[in-house]
Structures are given as structure tokens and as C-alpha cells.
C-alpha positions in Angstrom: -30.1 6.1 -22.0 -28.0 3.1 -23.1 -25.1 5.3 -24.1 -25.0 7.1 -20.5 -25.1 3.7 -19.0 -22.4 2.2 -21.4 -20.0 5.3 -20.6 -20.5 4.7 -16.7 -20.1 1.2 -17.3 -16.6 2.1 -18.8 -15.8 4.4 -16.0 -16.3 1.5 -13.3 -14.4 -1.0 -15.5 -11.7 1.6 -15.8 -11.6 2.2 -12.1 -11.7 -1.5 -11.2 -8.8 -2.1 -13.4 -6.8 0.6 -11.6 -7.6 -1.0 -8.5 -5.2 -4.0 -9.7 -2.0 -3.4 -8.0 1.3 -4.7 -9.6 3.2 -3.7 -6.4 1.1 -5.7 -4.2 1.2 -8.8 -6.5 4.9 -8.6 -7.0 5.8 -8.2 -3.5 3.5 -11.1 -2.6 4.8 -13.4 -5.1 8.5 -12.6 -4.7 8.9 -13.1 -1.4 5.3 -13.4 0.2 5.8 -9.7 1.6 2.9 -7.5 2.5 3.6 -4.4 0.7 2.0 -2.3 3.3 4.5 -3.6 6.0 7.5 -2.9 3.4 9.7 0.4 3.3 7.3 3.4 3.0 4.1 1.0 3.1 3.0 2.3 -0.4 1.9 -0.4 -2.9 3.8 1.4 -5.5 6.9 1.2 -8.0 9.1 3.3 -5.9 8.7 1.2 -2.8 9.3 -2.0 -4.6 12.3 -0.5 -6.4 14.0 1.0 -3.0 12.9 -1.8 -0.5 12.2 -5.0 -2.5 14.3 -5.4 -5.7 15.4 -2.7 -8.1 14.7 -5.0 -11.0 11.3 -5.8 -10.1 11.0 -2.2 -9.4 11.5 -1.1 -12.8 9.0 -4.2 -14.1 6.4 -2.9 -11.7 6.7 0.6 -13.3 6.6 -0.7 -16.7 3.1 -2.6 -15.7 1.7 0.5 -14.2 2.3 2.5 -17.2 1.4 -0.1 -19.6 -1.8 -1.2 -18.1 -3.4 2.4 -18.6 -1.9 3.2 -21.9 -2.7 0.0 -23.6 -6.2 0.0 -22.0 -6.6 3.8 -23.6 -5.2 2.3 -26.9 -7.5 -0.6 -27.1 -10.5 1.3 -26.0 -10.1 4.0 -28.6 -9.6 1.4 -31.4 -12.9 -0.2 -30.1 -14.9 2.7 -29.9 -13.7 4.0 -33.7 -14.4 0.4 -34.9 -16.7 1.0 -38.1 -18.0 -2.6 -37.5 -18.9 -1.8 -33.9 -20.3 1.3 -34.7 -22.5 0.2 -37.2 -24.5 -2.0 -35.0 -23.8 0.4 -31.8 -23.8 4.0 -33.2 -23.6 5.5 -29.7 -20.2 4.3 -29.5 -18.9 7.1 -31.7 -20.3 9.6 -29.4 -18.4 8.7 -26.5 -15.1 8.0 -28.5 -13.9 11.7 -28.1 -10.7 12.7 -26.1 -12.8 14.4 -23.5 -14.7 11.0 -22.9 -11.1 9.1 -22.8 -9.6 11.8 -20.4 -12.4 10.9 -17.9 -12.2 7.2 -18.2 -8.5 7.1 -18.2 -8.3 9.2 -15.0 -10.8 6.9 -13.2 -8.1 4.2 -13.3 -5.7 6.5 -11.7 -8.1 6.9 -9.3 -8.5 3.1 -8.5 -4.5 2.9 -8.3 -4.6 5.4 -5.5 -7.9 4.5 -3.9 -8.6 0.8 -4.6 -12.0 -0.4 -2.8 -10.4 -3.8 -3.4 -7.7 -3.0 -0.6 -9.7 -0.7 1.9 -8.9 2.2 -0.5 -5.1 2.1 0.4 -3.0 2.5 -2.7 -0.2 4.0 -4.1 0.8 7.5 -5.3 0.0 6.7 -9.1 3.0 8.4 -10.6 3.6 5.5 -13.3 0.1 5.2 -14.0 -0.4 8.9 -14.4 2.5 8.7 -16.9 0.9 5.9 -19.1 -2.3 8.1 -19.0 -0.4 11.3 -20.1 1.7 9.3 -22.7 -1.5 8.2 -24.3 -2.9 11.8 -25.0 0.7 13.6 -25.2 3.4 10.9 -26.0 6.4 13.2 -27.2 6.1 15.5 -24.3 5.9 12.8 -21.8 8.9 10.7 -23.6 11.1 14.4 -23.3 9.9 14.9 -19.9 10.5 11.2 -19.0 14.2 11.3 -20.3 14.9 14.7 -18.8 13.6 13.4 -15.3 15.6 10.2 -15.8 18.9 12.3 -16.0 18.1 14.1 -13.1 17.8 11.1 -10.9 20.7 9.2 -12.3 23.0 12.1 -12.2 21.8 14.7 -9.7 19.6 12.2 -7.4 16.9 14.8 -7.6 14.1 12.3 -7.4 11.4 14.5 -5.9 12.2 17.2 -8.4 12.1 15.0 -11.3 8.6 13.9 -10.2 7.2 17.2 -9.9 8.6 18.0 -13.4 7.2 14.9 -14.8 3.7 15.6 -13.5 3.4 19.3 -14.3 5.3 20.0 -17.4 4.2 17.6 -20.1 0.7 19.3 -20.3 2.4 22.4 -21.1 4.8 21.0 -23.4 2.4 19.4 -25.4 0.9 22.8 -26.2 3.8 23.3 -28.7 3.1 20.1 -30.5 -0.6 20.4 -30.8 -1.8 24.2 -30.1 -4.7 22.8 -28.3 -5.3 25.2 -25.1 -8.3 23.1 -24.2 -6.5 19.9 -23.9 -3.4 21.9 -22.1 -6.2 23.0 -19.3 -7.5 19.5 -19.3 -4.0 17.8 -19.1 -3.1 20.5 -16.2 -6.0 19.7 -14.4 -5.6 16.2 -14.3 -1.8 17.0 -12.8 -3.4 19.1 -10.2 -5.8 16.5 -9.1 -2.8 14.1 -8.9 -1.4 16.3 -6.3 -4.6 16.8 -4.6 -4.8 12.6 -4.7 -1.2 12.3 -3.3 -1.9 14.8 -0.4 -4.9 12.4 0.7 -2.8 9.4 0.1 0.0 10.6 2.3 -2.5 11.5 5.1 -4.0 8.2 5.2 -0.6 6.5 5.7 0.2 9.1 8.5 3.0 10.6 6.3 1.3 14.4 6.9 
């Protein structure tokens, strides 16, 4: 029972941490802007980059990537800590990759549908990048590099976004040969697409 409650607590904490929006904070601090009234109205990295300040947009993206990546690194370290497991043995049972996949994805949900801001969040692309980087670092580094080339030299922003969401799970199969993980990461990519549909619908884009 304690194990289940602790796991649920981690999911809720991850969701609430995802509700923290660097875009909202940076826009408010920089020019006292309401990010919902700027550009696309999305509280996300791209809106900051395109309509507030490019350097701050990059900084926002770094925060969105880092908040989930380092949270998962820290959580994974704590769950595998031998000292903690000596007193809380159930920690080792929720230290699996499947548990971390679920906990991490709830941070993406929090980013896209923050209860703290009437469920009006960003698209979650950079948070997703941090998420996949934890589970499949090399595939994400490779895809991020290729996506950057597409954006800088060919201005293919939308195609680069699709590529960076869909391709890392498949590329990771060449590194780990783990079909189960491929399926789970691909499911996360599909769910992100569904989430983006509802985010866009909420903002009246579709």
C-alpha cells in the first residue's frame, strides 16, 4: 500500500513540477508580458523565441529540457540508492524504466495542461526532448542535431519538429535492441501528438 501511495505521490509531484512554465515566468520578468497575449498565445519556447527575445527563447528551451531530464536523473539516483533502499525497500520496486516512463510523462502533461493556469500550457516539445534524452540520449542528440540543420539551413521548422518527436524511438532500437522500449517511446510520441491537438484546439487554432 505504501508503495502505491508513494508512486502516486511521485506522479502528482511530477505533474505539478511540469506546471511550472519558464515561458510564463521569463515573459513576466523580462517585460511584464502576459505570454497568453503575445504572438501565438502559447506559453512555450517558440513563442518566446519568435515574439519576445531570441536569447531568452533559447534559455527557455534549455530550462524546459533540463527540468525533466535532471528530475529523472535525480529520481533514478535516489530510487537506486542503497542507503535509502535499506530503510525503504519498496523504492527498488518503483525504480524500473516503466515507472520512470510514466512519472516523466506526467511532467509533460503538466507542462501542456497546467492546473495552476487553467490548463493552458505549451506544446511540450522541449519538455519531451528532455524526457526522451533521459531514456535514449544518443538518438535524441543525433535527431536534435539534424533538426537544427533543417531549421538553420532549410527553415523547415515543422518538419524538424515531427522528426525530433517521431524518429528517436526508432533510432534507439539500433542502440539498445529493445523492442519493448521502442514501443513505449513511440507511444509517448503519439500521445504528445494527441496532446498537441487538444492544446491547439483550446487556443482556437483548429
